[in-house]
N, C-alpha and C positions, 0 to 999 in steps of 0.2 A: 509754208516749205516744202520747194519743189524740190522737184529728185534732182536737182544739182548740187540737190545738197544731205544727198543722200547715199553716205560708202557702205551700199550693203555688199557691195562684191568680199573673196575670198580671198584674192587677194591683193589687202588692204592689210597689208602686216606690220605688228605693231613695236616688233624687238631692233632694237638697232644699230644692227648688223643687217641689210636685209639684202634677200635675193635678185639678183640683176633686173632692172629696171621692167622686162618683159612679164614678171613676175606679180603688177601690178595692175596687170589686163586678165590675169584669167579668167576665163568661164564660170558663170558660179556653178557648180552642179545644182545647187536647190533653181537656180532660175527657171535653167537649162532645160529638168528634168520632167517641166509642165509641159515643154516642150514638144514635138512629134521632131523626131531629129536622128535620121541614123547615124551619128556618131555619139559615143556614151561620152557625158558630160565628162565623165569621173575622171575619165584617163584624159582628156584636154584639158583640167583642171590638174591632175600630179605631173601630165609632160610640163606643165612651168614648174615647180621644186626645183631647188637647187640639191646640187648632191648627191643626187638620184641619175645612175649605168641607165642607160639602153636596154632594154632584156633584148637579149640576145637572139632570132630568128623567134619575134613574139613571142617569148616563151611563156605557158603560161603559169608557170612558176616565178617567173621574174618581180624582181623589189616594186616597180610602174607600177603591172596589173596588180599585183600583191597588191598593193597599199590603194588604187583603186577600188577593189574590191572588201578593204576592208572600213576606207570609207561609206563605203555602198549600205554597209550590214549595221550602219551602226543609227541608234534609235530616233531622230528627231532630225529635223532641215538644224538650225538652229545646235544641233550637239557635232555634227556634220561640218556646218561655219567651224566653226571655234575649233577644233580639233583640226582641221583643217591653217587654220591659223597656223595655232602650236605648233602644229608637225614642219610648219613654214619656219618655224623662227631660227627653231632646232638643228633644220640642214642651214638652214641662211650662218648658223654657230660655223658648220662643221665645213659647211664653204670656208666660210672669213679662216679659220684657224686650220685649213686642210688634210680635213676629215675624212677616214671613211665608216656613215655610219656603222658600219656593222662591224668597226673593230675601235668604234669608240669604249672608252673606259669610263666607271664611274669619279673618276677626279675632271675628263671632259665633260660634263652632266654637269659636273661642281663650277665648273670653273664660266659655266654655262646660264648660270642658276646668279650666278652675285652679279653679272650684267641685263644681270632683265629690267629691262623698262617696259612701259606706257604710254600709249603715249594721251596727251593731254592738247587742248583744245588750242586754235592758235599754234600748232605748228611742231609743241614744243614736250617736251618727255620725261618723266619720274620715273622712278624707283618703282619698280613694278613687287604689288601689294601679296602680301599676304592669300587668298584668292586665289589673284591670276595665275602669279610661284602654283599652286595647288595640283590650280586649273590645266595650264602650262605637261606638269611634268605628267595628271595623271593622262595624254593626251597621247605622248611620244611615247611613255607608258603599254598604255595599251593596243601601239602600234606598233613594239616587238616585241608582245607580250603577242600581236597576229602571225608576226612573221615567227618567232621562234612555230610557234602549233605548225607553217608550214612549210617547217624544218627549213628557213631562206635565212637564220639569224641564230645565231649561238649564243647567243648571250641580252639579261637587258642591263644595258649599264646603267638603268634610272634605280634598280632595284631596292640596291641601301643607298642613296637618295636621302637625307636629308628631307623632309616637308614638312611646311607648317599646320600645329599641332588645330588643333578643334579649335583652344580655347581660342589663339594665334587668330580664326579667319572671324572667330561671335567677334574678338574683339575688333579688327579691322570696322566689318557692319558694322556696330553700332556706331558708328564715326557717322553714316553717313546722320545731321538735320535731321532735327526733328520740326517739327511744324505746332507751337501756339494751338489753339482751336478758332484765334483772332485773327491767326497768320490765315490760316486755311480755307477759313470764310471768305480774306481777300483773295488767296489768291485762286479761288473758285471762280468769283465773281468778280475777278478783273478778268480771266481769257473768256466766261461768258460774256462778259460789258463788249470783249474786243467782239465776236461775235455780231453781237445784234448788232452793235455799228456796218459792220463788213459784208454780215451775211455773207461773206466767201464762204469755198469747200473748206480751204484750209485753217480757217478760223472758228469752225464748227468745229474741226477736226481737233484742232491743237485743244480746242475746249473738251473734246471728250476723251480723248486720251488724257487728261490731269482728271474730270471725270474719276474715271477707270482710276486714280490710282490712289485719290485720296477718299475712295469710300467703297473700295472693294477688299481695300493688305494683298489683290493682286503681287507677287512674280511679272515683272516684266517683260520674263519671256512667255507667260501666259498672255500676257494682251498684244503682244506682236505678235504668234505664235496665233491664236484664234484671227479662227474665220468669221464671214454673217454668216453660215451656217448654222453657226454652234448659237445661237442666238436664238432660243425658243421658251417654252413652257409646260412648266411640271407642277401642277396641285391648284395652278390657277394661278403660279407665282411666274412672275416672268423671272428669264435665268440666263447666265454666260456660262457655258461649258469651257472650258478649260482645260491644258491639262497639266498635269503634276509632275515639279522638279523630283528627277532618276528612277520617273516610273514610264518611261518609252512609251509608244502607241497606245500602249494600252489603260497605261491612266491615265484615266479621266476625272475631273472634279468638276463642283459648279457652286459657284455664286447666285446668289439674287439678289435681280439686281431695284432699285425702288426708283421715287417720281422724280427724282431730283437728276440724277443720274441717267435714266431711260428718255427722260424730254431731251435732255439735248446729241444723248445717244442719235434717237430716231434727227432733231432737227440737221445732224452730223452725213444720215446715212440718205438725208429727203435732197439735203445740196449737193452732196453725190450725185444721186437719180440722175441731177438737171444735169448733167455730161452725155447721158442718155437723150437720143432723139425720141423714146416712146416713154419715155421718165417710168422703166421696173426699177424696180427695187437690187441697186450689184449683186454681182456673186462676189468672190474667192475672199479675202485677207477682208477682216476686218476693219484694219484703219492703214493706210495705203499711202502713197508721196501725191499731190497734185502733177499734171503737170504741166509743163516749163512753159514758162509765159514765151522762152522768143528763142526754144529747140525743137520743131515736132518731134526729132529722133528721142526725144523722153517724155512718155506721155500720162508720164505718171503708172498710178494703181502697182507701185509695189510696195512689196510692206513693208512695217517702216520696222528699222533696228532699232536695238539700246540707246548706241549714241541719239537715232533724231529725240526719242522720246528722251532721252536727256536736254537735245539743246530747247527743246517747246517747254520741257519747265521750265530751265534755266531761266530761256528769255522771258514768257510770263510773270515768272517770279521776281527779273528784274524788273519791272512793267509792275509790280504789286509790290515795288517799295520793302521788298522786306529782307533784311540783310544779311544770311544764309542763301542767297541765289548763287552765288556761284558758286555752295561747296555742294546747293543739293544733287541729287542723284535717283530716281527712281528708287530704290528703297529707300528714303526718307519716307512717298507711301507712304508701304508698308508700316514704316518705325511709325509712321503716327498718329494711325489705323491705331494698331495697335494699345500703343496708349498715350492717347484720347476716348477709346473707351472702356481701357482702364482704369485710368480717371477720373470717370464719370461711374464708376462703381458699375460697370457691365460688369454680370457674374463670369472670374476665368477659364470658366469648362465654354462657353460664349464662343469668348473671343479664342480659344486654343481650337476647335471647329474651324470658326474665321477662315483663319490665318493657317491653317490644313499642318497644328504643330503636334508629334505622334507623343512631346512631353510635354507637360502645364513648366514646369521647367522651363523653356524656351522660351515658350511664351512671358509669361515668369520679365529674365532677363531685357526682354524689350523694354520695360518698362523701367528698370534698374535708374538710371537717370535720371530721368525724370520721378519718380517718386525721391531716391534722395533731392535733391532740387527743392522741392515743394515744402519736404519733411524735414528738408535744414536745419540743423538748433540752432548755426545764426542767429537767425534772425528773433528765434527765444534771448541767446544774450546780447543781443542786438537792447529788443528791451528792458532783461538785468539790469544791465551797466547805465544804461539810457539816465532809469531812475538814480542813478548817485551821483552822477556826470554833474559838473558842471559852468553851465552853459555861460557865465563869463567870461572861459577861456577859450570857449570855442572861436574862432575865425568868421567875422563878420561874413553873413552872406547863411553857417550850417544854424538848421534844427533841430531841434531835438524830432527824438525820435517816441511819435505817441505812443500807453500809454496800452 
């Protein structure tokens, strides 16, 4: 996958109602913050948002200045990116409806909530899921709270809006398909086999991404947010240090990397180092885009996004002939790891620790569907009734169930 497939800009909004076309080319504060420029990338990005008036006389407490400060103060680049997109969606709704964000009421937020959509592959859209709605409302609420703390807003119209419950969000996350052991092995083999055949950086990167998903139970944000410098050793074991959900820069965890995964990861980094004349191991993000073959303006080395990882996963699952290929998400890797371990009698406490769950019940819930299917009494009932069925009454081609 080249940079042409990398939708990493903050300006790629997922709302049905979008701001003016210029918003699709918003400078990314994450990318720009790593470059020595005189201009403030956060101010540049905020200037592209709709429905925000220009600060008078460059006022320190104007809406745009405060919005840039709010973005800058978030815990991580991933949070900044998501919150920027979510706020842009709300402000686009305000612009479309002719609303002043500072005078908007709960009813206006309710209207926005019921019209929320999310982009799907191929350019279409679907109704936003529970987790997406909850995240967008949380982002906009955070923005209003920041404005209120600076006496720039009188009310937070999201405060009493009905939000998806944790049970609804968990139920939605459990809809991510889980792979069986044979399917997981087929996916890993297909990705690595292609990498051996093509021996390109992109092919080895894809194999490494899929191995990280299905050997570690890491969240996709931990994989895309990791740097090469996070690969290290501890007590003689190779590990990957990574961010923890909701913990910010100070919240760091680690996961042990073993044989099959480290082998593929090393081959990816080796292939990536070929682009460097001195052959030195590259630095920067752990998994990145590759140079565009025909566009020098897209040299690669951009951090992969969640959408990139989803596309990689589905593409290789399709090549492996998996029936659920089109529905797989990065969360499928996490679910698959947990259900595979629990289904093979690995102690719950060990799986809980790997998954990073504070409550073992959360870990167990991942395995509920798999357990119900494996232990379903339907199989018992089939065997019981088979003993009393009349084989002569069956349609041609039917076969009795073995005792």
